[in-house]
N, C-alpha and C positions, 0 to 999 in steps of 0.2 A: 733555431737555424739562423745563421748570419744572412742578412740581405745586403745586396750590392746596388748602390744607387749612383746617379750621375750628379755632379756638382756644377751648377750653373754660376758662373762668375760675372757678377754685375760690374766688377772693376775692369774686366778685359773685353767684354762683348756688349754690343748694343741690344736693344729690346727684341728686334726681329731675329737677330742671330741666336739669342737665348731661346726664343720660342722654337726656332728650327732645330737647335740642339736637343731640346726636350722631346720633340717628335722623333728624332733619330735615336735618342737614348731609349725610348720605349720600343722602337722597332728592333733595336739591338739586344733587347732582353734585360735592360736594367729594371730594378724593382721600384725605384722611387727617385725623387729629385730633392736636392738641397739647393737653396739659392741665397747668395750673400746680400746684405743690406748695407749699402754705403752711400754717403753723400759725395765723397771723393774716391778716386782710385788711390792705391797705395803710392803710385808714382805716375808721372805723365806718360811713360812708355805704355802702360796698361791702357790708359786713354779713354775709359768709359765710366759712366755712373748713372744708369737709368734708375728712375724711381721704382723701387722693388714692387710696390703694391699694384702699379699699373701692369707690370710684367706678370705678376701672379694672376691677375684677372685674365690676361691673355692666355696664360697656360691652361686655365680651366676649360677653354674652348679648343685647345690643341692636343691635350693628352689626358689620359685617365690615371696617370701615376700620382701617388701621394706626394705632397709638397711640404717641405719644412723650411723656415727661414733660418739662416746660419750666419750670423744671428742678428736679430733686431735689438737695438738699444732703446728701451722705453723710458728713459730717465731725463734727458736734457733737451736734445734737438726736437723730439716729439713727445708730447705729454702722454702719459699712459692711458688716459681716457680715449685719445685718438687712436692709439695703437690697438686698444680693445675693440673699437669699432671696425678698424681695418681688418683685424684678425677674424672677427666674427663674419664679416662679409666674405673674406677669402674662404672660410670654412663652408659657407653656404654655396659659394661658387664651385667648390671642389667636392660637394656632397659629403662633407665631413672628413675628407682625406687631407687634412691640413694640420700641421703642428707649428705652433709659434715658438721658435727658438729665441731666447733672450739672453743678453749679456750686459756687462757693465760698460761696454763701449770703448772707443778710442778717441783721443783728442782730435785726431785727423778728421773725424766726422762731427763731433759734438761741440767743437769750439765756434762753429760758424756764426752763431747768433750773439757772440761776445760773452757768453756765460763763462765763469771761472771753471777750470778743470779740477774736480775734487780729488782728494786723496783716495787711495784704494779702498780703505775701510768705509769712507763715506759713500763711495760709489756702490759698494755692496749693500749698504743700508738703504740707499735710494732704490736700488734694484728690488730689494725685498718688499718695500712699500709699493713700488710700481706693480709688481706681480699681484699683490693683494688688491689693488685698485682694479686691475684687469679682471681678476676673478669675480669680484663683486659685481662689476658691470655685466659680465657674461651670464649672470643668473637671470637677467632680464627685469630686475626690479628697479624702482627709482632709487638712485644712490646719491647720498650726500656724504662725502668723506672729508674730514678735517684732520689731516695728518701732519707729520713733521715737515715733509717735503712737498706734498701735493694737496690741492684743494679740488674737490668735485662738488658741484652744487646742483641738486635736482636733475640728475642725468639718467637717461635710460636708453639702452640699445634695443631697438626694435627688430632689426634684421639679424637673426642669430641662428646657428645650427641647432639641431635637436639636442646634441650633447655639448657640454662646455668644451672649448678648444684646449687640447693638451698644451701645457707650457713646459718646455724643456729649458734647462738653465745651463749656460756655458760657464766653465771655470777651468783655468789653466794652471792652478796651483792647489796645494792641499786645502787652503781655506775656501777657495772657490768650489772645490769638489764637495766640501762639507756643506756649503750653502746649497748647492744643487741637490744634495741628498736630502736636505731638510725641507726645501720648499718646491722642488721640481717634480714634474711628472715624468721626467727623463733628464738625461745629461748629454751635453754637447762638448766635444773637445777636438783639438786639432792635431793630436799626435797619438801614436799607439802606446799609451802610458798605462801599464797594468796597475801601478801603484795608485794612480789617480782613480782608476775604475774601482779599485778595492776600497779606497777612501769614500767614494761616492756611495757604494753599496753598504758600507758599514755605518754611514752617517744618516741612514734612513732611506737610501735609494733602493735597497733590497734588490728585487729582480726587475726593476723598471728599466726601460730601454736606454742604451747608451749609443750615441751617434758620434761618428768622427769623419772628418774629411781629409783627403790627401790629393796631391797633384802629380801628374806625369806629363812628360813631353814626348809624345809618340811621333816618330819620324823615321823613315828608312835610313837617313843619315844621322848617326848617333851624335856626331860632333855638332851638327847644325841644331839638333834637338837640345843639346846642352847650352849652346849659345843663346837660344831663344829663352830657355828657362832662367839662365843667369841674367839676361837683360830685363826680363819682365818680372821675375819673382824672387830675386835674391833677397828681398826684404824679409822673406820668411826665415832667413838664417840669421837675422839680427838678434843679439843677445838681450837678456834682461827685460826691462820694462819699456824699451824703445818703441815697440809696436803700440803701446798704450799712450805714450806721452808726446811723440813727435807730432806737430800740428799740421804740417803741409806736405803735399806730395813731393815737393822739391827737397824737403828735409830728408825724406826717405831715400830719394835719389842720391843725395850726398852720402848718407850712411851706407847705402848699398855698394858704393864704390869701394868700400873697405872689405866686402865679402869676396873671398877667393872663388874663382870659377869652379875649382875642384870640390869646394864645400857643397855647392849646389848639386853637383854630380853625385856626391855621396848620399845626399838626402832624398833624391827621387829618381825614378826610372827615366832615362833619356835614351830614346832609340826604339828599336822594334824587337828587342829580345823579349819574347813572351814570358819566359821564366823570370826575368827581372821584374816585370810588371806583376806577375802572380805573387812573387815573393814579397813585394812591397805591400800589396793588399793583405796578404796572409798574415803579415806582422800584426795588423790590426785585429784580426780574428784571434790570434794567439794572446793578445792583450785583453781579451774579454769584451770586445766591442761588438754590439749586435747589428749595427747598420753602418756600413762603410761606403762613403761617397767619394768618387774619383773625378777629378777635373782634368780634361785635356788642355794643356797649355799651348801646344804646338799648332801649326796651321793645317796639318794633314788630318782633317776631321774624317775624311773617307777611310783612310787607313786605320785610324783609331777605332771607329765604330765597327768596321769590318773585323778587325783583329779581336776586339772584345766579344763580339757576337760569336765568332767562329772558334776562338781558342781560349782567351783569358777567362771569361765568365764560365764556360764549361769546365775548365780545370778547377776553378775555385769552388764550383758546386759539386764537382765529382769527388 
């Protein structure tokens, strides 16, 4: 059965807002939480970037919902040994209800220490080794790892959950889906793409969980909802590899100026038409996605959570 969760956006909201949204999501009947992991927002209009691990700790005291990162890059900005420790602590805080979602990252976040931005193939190679390092450390043994990309010397993680933290791998093309199928405990993606889900399952993913996130802009005024979505999140409609290669929020702002307003309206539900919201989420179910996470872009949080509690989630589950 498909589960429906709430997507906490660290690019758009501050830490206290995110914790409040998590409480409201649980009260509204959502099943789980996704939370993004960024150093920068995609653009200055979004305007936030709290450190995700601090927020995850606060969430453990505010809600009993399972939490997944969507997604953490464990390759450049943060060494995989540190990510392993952070994920283990998060899993203890959440009583095992924590999933580490990982991906190969974006230059937007990973360039900040002056490291070169690798090619796609090299980033996948680094991600695979990083996942290996994290899993070794999660066993609780003393670890010395001398790999192609990472060194770990006599390291041991003492604060760990009873079971190893599940690691879900993100991939937005066929090769990424194949990598996720080969090394992941699950798969994360950002679109309802049945072919990618099929590729993941045929590449070793089998019946492992598939997660995906989507965005909506709930508002009684559909035109205002579209304006907010276009101003804040037109970056999601940029083509090709731009999302992975542009280095600064202002570069995304420049590129977003080329995205037509109507293209954003075609991509996500804007307004208070319940059927439109149900249809958008149901497209993910039809694509074979097991866990669908929805983020409210607009300011009307009261209207969003009330409508999803009273109408949208009951229809999806009915």
